[in-house]
C-alpha positions in Angstrom: -32.3 6.2 -41.8 -34.7 7.5 -39.2 -38.0 7.6 -41.1 -39.9 4.3 -41.1 -42.1 5.5 -43.8 -39.2 6.5 -46.0 -37.5 3.2 -45.4 -40.6 1.3 -46.4 -41.1 3.5 -49.4 -37.5 3.1 -50.6 -37.8 -0.7 -50.1 -41.1 -0.8 -52.0 -39.6 1.4 -54.8 -36.6 -0.9 -55.1 -38.8 -4.0 -55.4 -41.1 -2.2 -57.9 -38.1 -1.0 -60.0 -36.7 -4.6 -60.1 -40.1 -5.9 -61.0 -40.6 -3.3 -63.8 -37.1 -4.0 -65.2 -37.6 -7.8 -65.2 -41.1 -7.4 -66.7 -39.7 -5.1 -69.4 -36.9 -7.6 -70.2 -39.4 -10.5 -70.3 -41.9 -8.7 -72.6 -39.1 -7.5 -74.8 -37.7 -11.0 -75.3 -41.2 -12.4 -75.8 -42.1 -9.8 -78.4 -38.7 -10.2 -80.2 -39.2 -14.0 -80.3 -42.7 -13.6 -81.6 -41.6 -11.1 -84.3 -38.8 -13.4 -85.5 -41.2 -16.3 -85.6 -43.7 -14.3 -87.6 -40.8 -13.3 -90.0 -39.9 -16.9 -90.4 -43.5 -17.9 -91.1 -43.8 -15.1 -93.7 -40.6 -16.1 -95.5 -41.6 -19.7 -95.5 -45.0 -18.8 -97.1 -43.2 -16.9 -99.8 -40.9 -19.9 -100.4 -44.0 -22.1 -100.9 -45.3 -19.5 -103.3 -41.9 -19.6 -105.1 -42.1 -23.4 -105.4 -45.6 -23.1 -106.9 -44.6 -20.4 -109.4 -41.4 -22.2 -110.6 -41.3 -24.1 -113.9 -38.1 -26.1 -114.2 -37.0 -28.4 -117.0 -33.7 -29.9 -118.1 -32.7 -26.8 -120.0 -34.1 -23.7 -118.1 -35.6 -22.3 -114.9 -38.6 -20.0 -115.2 -40.8 -18.3 -112.5 -44.1 -16.6 -113.0 -43.7 -13.4 -111.0 -47.4 -12.6 -110.7 -47.9 -15.9 -108.9 -45.5 -14.9 -106.1 -48.1 -12.5 -104.7 -45.8 -9.8 -103.2 -45.1 -7.0 -105.7 -41.9 -6.0 -103.9 -40.2 -9.0 -105.5 -40.5 -7.1 -108.8 -39.3 -3.7 -107.4 -35.4 -3.4 -107.6 -33.9 -2.7 -104.2 -37.2 -3.2 -102.3 -35.4 -5.2 -99.6 -37.4 -8.5 -100.4 -35.9 -10.9 -102.9 -36.0 -14.5 -104.0 -33.6 -16.7 -105.9 -33.1 -20.3 -107.0 -29.6 -21.9 -106.9 -28.5 -25.3 -108.3 -26.7 -28.1 -106.6 -23.3 -26.2 -106.9 -24.8 -23.1 -105.2 -24.8 -21.0 -108.4 -27.8 -18.7 -108.8 -29.9 -19.9 -111.8 -32.8 -17.4 -111.2 -33.2 -14.3 -109.1 -36.1 -11.9 -108.7 -35.9 -8.4 -110.2 -35.6 -6.9 -106.7 -32.2 -8.5 -106.2 -29.7 -6.1 -107.7 -26.5 -8.1 -106.9 -27.0 -11.9 -106.7 -24.5 -13.7 -104.4 -21.7 -15.7 -106.0 -22.6 -18.9 -104.1 -25.5 -20.1 -102.0 -24.8 -22.8 -99.3 -27.4 -25.6 -100.1 -29.4 -27.2 -97.1 -30.2 -30.8 -97.0 -33.0 -32.1 -99.3 -36.3 -31.4 -97.6 -34.7 -29.3 -94.8 -35.3 -25.7 -93.9 -32.7 -23.2 -92.9 -33.8 -19.9 -91.3 -31.3 -17.4 -90.0 -30.6 -13.7 -89.4 -27.5 -12.7 -91.3 -25.7 -9.6 -90.1 -22.9 -8.0 -92.1 -21.2 -4.7 -92.5 -23.5 -3.8 -95.5 -26.7 -5.6 -94.6 -28.9 -7.1 -91.9 -31.5 -9.6 -93.2 -33.5 -12.7 -92.5 -32.9 -15.6 -94.9 -35.1 -18.7 -95.4 -33.7 -21.5 -97.5 -35.3 -24.9 -98.6 -33.6 -27.7 -100.4 -35.5 -29.8 -103.0 -34.9 -32.4 -105.7 -36.9 -31.6 -108.7 -39.0 -34.3 -110.5 -37.1 -36.9 -112.5 -38.9 -36.0 -115.8 -37.4 -32.6 -115.4 -33.9 -33.9 -114.9 -34.1 -34.7 -111.1 -31.6 -32.0 -110.3 -31.2 -30.5 -106.8 -32.1 -26.9 -106.1 -32.2 -24.4 -103.3 -35.1 -22.0 -103.0 -34.2 -18.9 -101.1 -36.3 -16.0 -99.9 -34.7 -13.1 -97.9 -35.8 -9.8 -96.5 -34.0 -6.9 -95.0 -34.4 -6.6 -91.2 -35.0 -2.9 -91.2 -38.8 -3.3 -90.8 -38.2 -5.8 -87.9 -35.8 -3.4 -86.2 -38.2 -0.4 -86.6 -41.1 -2.5 -85.2 -38.9 -3.7 -82.3 -37.7 -0.1 -81.5 -41.3 1.2 -81.6 -42.4 -1.6 -79.3 -39.6 -0.9 -76.8 -40.4 2.8 -76.7 -44.1 2.1 -76.1 -43.3 -0.5 -73.5 -40.9 1.8 -71.7 -43.5 4.6 -71.6 -46.3 2.5 -70.3 -44.2 0.6 -67.8 -42.9 3.9 -66.5 -46.4 5.2 -66.1 -47.5 2.0 -64.4 -44.5 2.2 -62.1 -45.2 5.8 -61.1 -48.9 5.0 -60.5 -48.0 2.0 -58.4 -45.4 3.9 -56.4 -48.1 6.6 -55.7 -50.5 3.9 -54.7 -47.8 2.3 -52.4 -47.1 5.7 -50.8 -50.8 6.1 -50.1 -51.1 2.6 -48.7 -48.1 3.1 -46.5 -49.5 6.4 -45.3 -52.8 4.8 -44.5 -51.0 1.8 -42.9 -48.8 4.0 -40.7 -51.6 6.2 -39.5 -51.9 4.3 -36.1 -48.2 4.8 -35.5 -48.5 8.6 -36.2 -51.5 8.7 -33.8 -49.4 6.9 -31.2 -46.6 9.3 -31.7 -49.0 12.3 -31.3 -50.3 10.8 -28.0 -46.8 10.4 -26.7 -46.0 14.1 -27.5 -49.2 15.1 -25.6 -48.0 13.0 -22.6 -44.6 14.7 -22.9 -46.2 18.2 -22.9 -48.2 17.2 -19.9 -51.6 17.6 -21.6 -52.7 14.0 -20.8 -51.5 11.4 -18.3 -52.3 8.3 -20.4 -52.2 7.3 -24.1 -55.7 7.3 -25.4 -57.3 6.2 -28.6 -58.0 2.8 -30.3 -55.1 1.0 -32.0 -54.7 -2.1 -34.2 -54.2 -5.5 -32.6 -50.4 -5.3 -33.2 -50.1 -2.0 -31.3 -52.5 -2.7 -28.5 -50.0 -4.5 -26.2 -47.5 -1.7 -26.7 -50.0 0.9 -25.8 -51.1 -1.1 -22.7 -47.5 -1.6 -21.6 -46.7 2.1 -22.0 -49.8 3.2 -20.0 -48.9 0.7 -17.3 -45.4 2.0 -17.2 -46.6 5.6 -16.9 -48.9 4.7 -14.1 -46.3 2.6 -12.2 -43.7 5.4 -12.6 -46.0 8.1 -11.2 -47.1 5.8 -8.4 -43.4 4.9 -7.5 -42.4 8.6 -7.5 -45.2 9.4 -5.2 -44.4 6.7 -2.8 -40.7 7.7 -2.7 -41.6 11.3 -2.1 -44.0 10.4 0.8 -41.5 8.0 2.4 -38.7 10.6 2.2 -40.9 13.3 3.6 -41.8 11.1 6.5 -38.1 10.2 7.1 -37.1 13.9 7.0 -39.8 14.8 9.5 -38.8 11.9 11.7 -35.2 13.1 11.9 -35.9 16.7 12.6 -36.9 16.2 16.2 -33.8 14.2 17.3 -31.6 16.7 15.6 -33.3 19.6 17.3 -32.8 17.8 20.7 -29.1 17.4 20.0 -28.8 21.1 19.1 -30.3 22.0 22.4 -27.9 19.9 24.5 -25.3 22.6 24.7 -27.7 25.0 26.4 -29.6 22.5 28.7 -26.6 20.5 29.9 -24.4 23.4 30.5 -21.9 22.7 27.7 -19.7 25.6 27.0 -16.6 26.4 25.0 -15.0 23.7 23.0 -17.6 21.0 24.0 -20.5 23.2 22.8 -18.7 24.0 19.6 -18.0 20.4 18.8 -21.6 19.3 19.5 -22.9 22.0 17.3 -20.4 21.2 14.6 -21.3 17.5 14.6 -25.0 18.1 14.7 -24.7 20.4 11.8 -22.7 17.8 9.9 -25.3 15.1 10.7 -28.0 17.5 9.3 -26.0 17.9 6.1 -25.3 14.2 5.7 -29.1 13.4 6.2 -30.0 16.0 3.6 -27.3 14.7 1.2 -28.5 11.1 1.4 -32.2 12.1 1.2 -31.4 13.9 -2.1 -29.4 10.9 -3.4 -32.3 8.6 -2.6 -34.9 10.8 -4.2 -32.8 11.2 -7.4 -34.2 8.3 -9.4 -34.0 7.8 -13.2 -35.1 10.7 -15.3 -38.6 10.4 -16.5 -38.4 10.8 -20.3 -42.1 11.6 -20.6 -42.3 14.4 -18.0 -43.7 17.7 -19.3 -41.2 20.6 -20.0 -40.8 23.0 -17.1 -40.2 26.8 -17.4 -36.8 27.1 -15.7 -36.4 30.8 -15.0 -39.0 31.1 -12.2 -37.7 28.3 -9.9 -34.1 29.6 -10.3 -35.2 33.2 -9.6 -37.0 32.1 -6.4 -33.8 30.3 -5.3 -31.7 33.4 -5.9 -34.1 35.6 -4.0 -34.1 33.2 -1.0 -30.3 33.1 -0.8 -30.1 36.9 -1.3 -32.4 37.3 1.7 -30.4 34.8 3.8 -27.1 36.8 3.2 -28.6 40.3 3.3 -26.3 41.4 6.1 -23.2 40.8 3.9 -24.4 43.2 1.2 -23.7 40.8 -1.7 -24.7 41.9 -5.3 -26.7 39.2 -7.1 -26.9 39.5 -10.9 -29.0 37.1 -13.0 -29.5 36.2 -16.7 -32.6 34.0 -16.7 -34.4 34.1 -20.1 -38.2 33.4 -19.7 -38.4 31.1 -22.7 -35.9 28.5 -21.5 -37.7 25.2 -20.8 -36.5 21.6 -20.0 -37.7 18.2 -18.8 -36.4 18.3 -15.3 -38.1 18.0 -11.9 -38.6 21.4 -10.3 -37.3 20.1 -7.0 -34.1 18.8 -8.7 -33.6 22.1 -10.4 -34.1 24.1 -7.2 -31.7 21.8 -5.4 -29.1 22.3 -8.0 -29.5 26.1 -8.1 -29.8 26.3 -4.3 -26.6 24.4 -3.6 -24.6 26.4 -6.3 -25.9 29.8 -5.3 -25.5 29.1 -1.5 -22.0 27.9 -2.0 -21.1 30.9 -4.0 -22.6 33.2 -1.4 -20.5 31.6 1.4 -17.3 32.4 -0.4 -18.1 35.5 -2.5 -16.6 38.9 -1.6 -19.1 41.2 -3.3 -20.6 39.7 -6.5 -22.5 36.6 -7.7 -23.7 36.0 -11.2 -26.3 33.4 -12.1 -27.0 32.5 -15.8 -29.4 30.0 -17.3 -29.4 29.0 -21.0 -30.5 26.4 -23.5 -27.5 25.4 -25.6 -26.8 22.7 -28.2 -25.6 20.4 -25.4 -28.8 20.9 -23.3 -29.6 23.0 -20.3 -26.7 25.0 -18.8 -26.8 26.6 -15.3 -23.7 28.6 -14.4 -23.0 30.4 -11.1 -19.9 32.7 -10.7 -18.5 34.5 -7.7 -15.5 36.8 -6.9 -14.3 34.7 -3.9 -11.0 32.8 -3.5 -12.1 30.0 -5.9 -11.1 26.4 -5.9 -7.7 25.0 -6.1 -7.1 22.6 -9.0 -6.6 19.6 -6.7 -9.8 20.4 -4.8 -11.8 20.9 -7.9 -10.8 17.5 -9.3 -11.5 15.8 -6.0 -15.0 17.5 -5.7 -16.0 16.3 -9.2 -14.6 12.7 -8.8 -17.2 10.0 -9.0 -17.7 7.8 -5.9 -16.3 10.3 -3.3 -18.4 10.0 -0.2 -20.0 13.0 1.4 -17.9 12.8 4.5 -14.7 12.8 2.5 -15.2 16.2 0.8 -12.6 18.9 1.1 -12.7 20.7 4.4 -14.8 23.9 4.2 -16.6 23.0 0.9 -19.6 21.4 2.7 -21.8 18.8 1.0 -23.5 21.0 -1.6 -21.3 20.2 -4.6 -21.6 16.5 -3.9 -25.4 16.8 -4.2 -25.0 18.9 -7.4 -22.7 16.3 -9.0 -25.0 13.4 -8.1 -28.1 15.2 -9.5 -26.2 16.1 -12.7 -25.1 12.5 -13.2 -28.7 11.4 -12.7 -29.7 13.5 -15.8 -26.6 12.3 -17.7 -24.9 15.6 -17.3 -21.7 17.0 -16.0 -20.3 19.7 -13.7 -17.4 21.9 -14.7 -15.4 24.1 -12.3 -13.3 27.0 -13.8 -12.1 30.4 -12.7 -14.7 33.2 -12.9 -14.2 36.5 -14.7 -13.5 38.1 -11.3 -10.9 35.5 -10.2 -13.3 33.4 -8.1 -15.1 30.2 -9.0 -17.4 29.5 -12.0 -19.4 26.3 -11.5 -21.4 25.2 -14.6 -23.9 22.3 -14.8 -25.0 20.9 -18.1 -28.0 18.6 -18.3 -28.2 17.1 -21.9 -31.2 14.9 -21.2 -33.4 17.6 -19.7 
């Protein structure tokens, strides 16, 4: 998952959902326990009222219904009923609300309470029972006083509470999630600002990351700015050193080129001196390019690529004007990439120059932005490369002085520059039977 904000929001949402569920379960159980306790207290109160309204002697059991207080005990089928059972569990009195008295009532111990929820196929009810021994002057018999109520009211109350609880917990969860999203957005504002500054550096609008950042990000910003400064300084020093080296070698090479004329060298000797001097010049250029090809700067601004390649093609076309070669190009103006202009011109120059050396009549240069990165392709109608030569030219680690005879050093520079950008070089037959050399730079 790439978005830090989304990750934090999902994590906070998961924690919030777990908290809401656990809170809902805890409140539901607390409410259910409280409702059952209230039900037990109510039935126990009615049992005390039944004890007060009962008149029992040795011959009969009578209860004054008005003293019970709850009129539902007098309404048949109301769901609330009371009864009195003797020591054998036989019902000796039942309220008018009880339509079908039970055949037997299990007696609790004398002075003990029994409260339970009895669930059956036909009924669901709360039952409170109390065992007593009546006064000796009334016979001293043992009785069980029972008060019961259907659980429908309790179930309805619990269902209503759960619906209300679920609604308000959902509302609270949504509001909390929105609040968390706002807090995360506010908390990640410095990171968005830093990302925006990095994009400005990439586009070349600024050279340093600006703005004020929290204490946690300040060391990162300072480190990035120091890295940018060091990288620019290092590149500048390398370029100056390489320029100085190139200028220092030009004079000795020019002297060596003039040996054939001044010292009277002719024929084979002059040819060999000129060949070796030219080879030395190529080797110097090759190693200078290798030394200058450092790591790709990931924060360099994008470069419009068509213009540098067009200048290279125009220069090579002028150099080979006497051969009458036809140069065709496909260089879209909107293609950009993060690549050093000198590196791009070195790539294009070597490819186009090599194609011009071997072409019969036509050269085609194409530049494109593909899914894989920047792609530069140069085709010609020359003799092309043999398969063995192509594989050898593209092999890593082959030294400049080991290249295939006649191919020069240009492709070695191209391969090294492409590898510097994490790219690759491909050699294939062109549409005219010659060579088609393509360079792809995925990191540019």
